[in-house]
N, C-alpha and C positions, 0 to 999 in steps of 0.2 A: 970281721967280715960282713955280718948283716947290715951293718951300719953303711960299708962301702957299697954294698948291692943295692941298698935304698936310695944312697945318694946318686948311684948311676941311673936307676929307674926315675928319680926325681928329675935329674938333668934332662933326660930324654924327653919326659913329659913337657918340661918347661920349652925346651928347643920346639917341640911340635907345636905347643900353644902359641909361641911367638911367631913361628913361621905361619901357622894357619891364620893368626890375627893380621900379619903382614899381607897374606894372600886377600883376606876379606876387604882390605884397604885399597888395594889395586884392583880397577875394573875397566872393562871395555863396555862403552855405551853402544847399544844397537837400537835404532828407531824402528817403530812399526807405525806403518801409516795404512789406515783402513776406516770405512765407515762404522762407526761404533754406536750411533744412535740413528733413529728414524726407522722407517718401514723395512729397510734393506740391511739392518745392522747384523742380522744373524751370520751373514758371510763374513763381515770383518772380526766380528767376536770370535768366531770359530778360527780363524787365521792367528789372531792374537793368542788365543788359548793353546793352540797347537806350538806356536812359537815359545810360549811361556814353558811348555813341558821340554822342549828341546834345551833351552837355557837352564833349566833345573837339572836335566841329565848331564849336561856338560859341566856346570858347577859342582855337581856331585863327584865329578873326577878332577878336582882342583882347576876346573875352568881351562883357559886357553892360555898356554905358556905360562901358568901361574896366576893368569889375571881373570877375576869373576866377571861373568857377563851379565850387564843389567840391561833390561829392556824398558825402553821409554816409549810408550804408546801414544798415538796422536789420532784424533778423531777427524776425519776430512769431510764428515757428514754428508758423504756422496755428491760432494760439490768440488768441481774442479778449481775454482778460485780459492776455496778454503784448503784443498790439498797442495796448493802451491804456496801458500802461506805456511802450513804446518811444515811442509818440507824444508823450507828455509830457515824455520825455527829450529828443526832438528839438526840442520847442517851448521847454522852460524851461531845459535845460543847453546845448544846441548852437546855440539861437537861430537855427534856420533860418527862412529867409524864406518857405518853402512846402514843401510834402511831394507826392512823386509815390508813387501807392499808396493803399490795399493793392491786392492782384491778385484778391481774391475777395469775392463780395457778403456772405456771412456776417460776415467780418471787418470790411467796410465799415458794414453795418448796426449793428456792435457798437460802432463808434467814431464814427459821425457826430454824435452828440450833443456829444463832445468835441471834434470838429472845429469845431462851430458855437460852442460856448462860448468857445473860444479864439479863435476869429475867425481861424483858419489855413487858407489855401487847401491843399485836398487834392485832386490830379487824379488819377484812376485810370485806369490803360492798359487794364484788362480788365473792371472791374466793369460789370455791365449790368443787374442787376435793377431792373425797372421801378417797384418800391417806393422807389427813391432818385432817382426823376426827377419832373418837374414841380414841383420846389419852389425857391424863392428861399433858397439857402444856400451854404455855403462848400464844399461837395462837388462836383466836376466829374467828368465821364467823357468820353473819347475814342471809346468805342464805342456802337454802337446799342443800344437796349433789348432784352433777351433775349425780350420777348412778340413782338416783331416777327420775330425769327430764328425762334422757335418756330412762329409761325403761317405763315411762308413755307415752312417744312420740312413742315408738316402739309398745306399745299396740294400740294406735290411728291410726299408719300408716297402720297396718295391719289389725286391727279390724274394724275400721270405715270406712278407704278409701279403704281397700281391696287391698292394694299394695303387690305384691308378689316378685318383682324384683326391688332392689333399689341398687344405687351406692353411697357409702358414702365417702366424701371428707373430710380429716382432716389436719388441720395446726401444723406441728410439731414445728412450732415456740413458741407454747404453749402447749407443749407436756403434761405436767401436767394435763390440762383439756381436751383437745381434744382426746387424746388417750384413756383415761379412759372413757370418753363419748361415743366413738365408741365401746369400748369393752362391755359396759353395754347394749347399745343399739342392737348391735349383738346378745349377750346372750339371750335378750327377745325376739327378732324378730324370732330366730330360734329355740325357746325353746319346741315346740310342734312336732317337726319333720315333718312339713308341707313341701309343695314343694317351701317354701320361698328360696330365693337367694339374698345373699348380696355379692357385690364386692366392695373392699375399695382401695383407692387411697390416700397416704399420700403425702403433699407437704411442701414446706418450704417457707412462704410468703415473706421472705426476699430475696430470691434467684431464684423465678420462672422466668423463661424467656418469656413464652408466655402462658397466661390462654387458649387462643383459642386453641392452639395445645394440652395443657394438657386436655382439655374437649372433643377434638375429640376422645381421648382414653377411657374417661370415658363414654360418651353417646354412649354405644353400642346398637345394634339392639333391644334387648328385655328390655332394661332398661325402666321402668316406672316412676322412681322418683330418685331425689338426694337430700341427707341430706348434707348440707354445715356445717362444724363444724369449723368455721373461725370467724374472726373479723368482724365487719359492712362493712368496706371498701372492704375487701376481698370477702364477702359473696355477696355484689353488684355485683362485677366484675364476680363472678361465674353466678349469675342469669342472668345477661345480655347476656353473651356468650352462656349460655345453651339455652335461650329462641331463639336466632339466629340460633342455630345447631338443636334444637329439640322443636320447639314452643309449643307442647303438653305436655311438661315434667311437672310433678309434682315437687313442690320444698318445701323442709323443712329445717328449721334452728334451731340453738340452741340458748339460752339465752344471750351468750355472744355477740351476733350480733344486738341485739333489741335495736338500738339507732335512733334518726333521721337521722344520717348519712346514714344509710341503706336505709331508706324512699328517702333521697334526691339524693342519688347516684345511687340507683336501679330503681326508677322511676316505670313504668308500669310492668317492668320485674319481681318485688316482689310482685304485686298484687296476693291476694289468697294464698300467701306462709303460712305456718304454723308453729308454734313454741309451744314448752313447756316452761312456765315460772312461777316464783312465783308472777309475776307482773299482778294485776287485773285493766286492764285499765278503767273498768266500775264501779270502786270502788265510792262508795258514802259516805264514812266515812267523819266525820268533820275533822279529822287529815289529810286525803288526800287532800280535797278541800282546806283547808287553806294552807296547804304546796304548793299545786300547784299554788294557788295564789301568796303567797309570792315569789315562785320560778320565776315565770314570771314576776312579778314587778320588782325583782332584775336583772334577766338575759334576760329578753324579749324572752323568751322561755318557753315551758312547759318542765317539768322533764321527764327524761329517767328512766330505772331501776336503772342505775349507781347512779344517783343523789338521786333517792327515798332511795337506800341502804345505800347511805352515810350519809343521813340525819339518817335513823334509828341507823347506827352504832354510830354515834355521840351522840344521845339521850341516848342509851343503856349505852354507856361508862361513860357519864356524870352521870348517876343514880348510876352507880357503885362506882364512885369516891366521890359522895356525901355521899353514905351510908358507905364509908371506912372513913370517915372524913378526906379527904384529905391525908390519908395515903397510899402512893405507894406501899408499900408492901403488903396491904390488898386488892387492887383492884380485883386481880384474885379470892380471896374467896368470894368476894362479887359480882362479875359478876356469879359465879357459884351458888350463891343463888337465882339468878333470874330464876324462873321457866317459867315464861311467862311475855310477854312485849307487849303492843299495839301500832303498828306502823299504817302507812297510808293504809295498806291492811288488817287490822285487828289483831288478836292476833298472836303473835309468841311464839311457846312453846321450851324449851331447855331440853335436858336430862342431866344426871349427868355429863357428860364431858363438857357441854357448847355446845353440837352440836344442830343444828337447826331441829326443825320439823313444817313444814308450808305447806299448800296446794299448789298445782300446777294448773296451768290454760292453756287451750288452747288458744293461742293468733293468730289471723290473720290479714293480711293487707287488708284493705278495703278502697277504694277511698283515699289511701294515707296516712291513719292513722292507728294505731294499734287498735284492737278491741278484747275484750274478748270473746271468743265463749262459754265458760262453763268451768266447772271444768274437769281435767283429772284424778284426783283422789279424 
C-alpha cells in the first residue's frame, strides 16, 4: 500500500514538473520602449520597473493561458529617430505581441504612424497629450489627457490660491506634452475675462545655456507664481534658481515631473510645491499597498507615478491578451471591450476610443514627500 501511495505521489510530482517545465518554455514577448539612459531616464526606468512587477505577478499565476511573459526593454534615448528604429526592431526582430511605452508625448507623436502601419498595440503608461486621443487606432494610454490636468490646476491656482499673475515655463523638447499643457492651462486661467495675467517662456532643455539668466527674465516684478512644465531634473533646477532670485514665489508643476528625482534634486526649494496628478499618494487600496511593498522589495525604493502607471499598463494589456486567447490581431478589440479596470488608485474608466477617464488629485510636497491634498475634480 505504501509503495502504491509513494508511486502516486511521485507520478503527480513528475507530471507537475513536466507541466511547469513546458510552461517555462512557452513565452509571450512584450516590448518596452522608453528612455532608459540620459538626463530624463528616471521616467523610463520607472515605467520599465512597474511593468516588470506586473510580469512577475502574472507569471506567478502560471502566466497568460499557460504562457510566461517575457519583457524585452529597448532604450529610445529620448530621441524620436531612435524610438522608430527600436520599435521596428521589437516588431520585426523580436516579434513582440505588443509594446508598453513610450513614456513621453513627443516620442509618441513621432512613432504613432509606425504603430498604426504595423498594427502593433502600443499602450503608454504616461503619455497624456490630447493630440493622441479621440482616435480609433492602435495607440492606447492609461493616464488622463493633459488638458484635463492643466485645466484643473488652473482652476486651483486662480480659485483656491488667488493667483492673478503667473509665468509659465515649458520645455519644447517634449512639445507634444508641454505646449498643449500650457495652452489648456492658459485657456482656463483667462476664461472669465478677469484681471489675470499670463506670461509664457519656452526653452529647450537640451540647449539651455544658463537657467539663472533665463529665470532672471521670467521673474518679473509682478510675477506671483511660476508653473514649470518640464521634467523632474529641469523642474528641480528651475525651483532652486527661482527661490534664490525670489524666495516668496509660489511654485506649481505638472505630472511629468512627479518623481523621486525632483525631491532629491530640488530639496527644500520644492517644499509646498503644488501639482495636479492622477496619483493618489494617500491611497489605501489593497492593490496599491501590495504593489508598493513588492516594488520596494525588488528595487529598494517606493514607486513613482511612472512605475505605478507602468504596472497598470502591463496588467491591462495582459488582461486583453488573455481575453483575445493569445490572438495578436484581436488584442485591440479586447482592449476596447474593457470599459473599466481596477488599478492601484481605484477604478479606471475608458470611453469607446479607449481613452481614459479617471479622477485627478491635488498633490503637494511636504517634508520631502508627496502628499495628496484632495481631489481637484
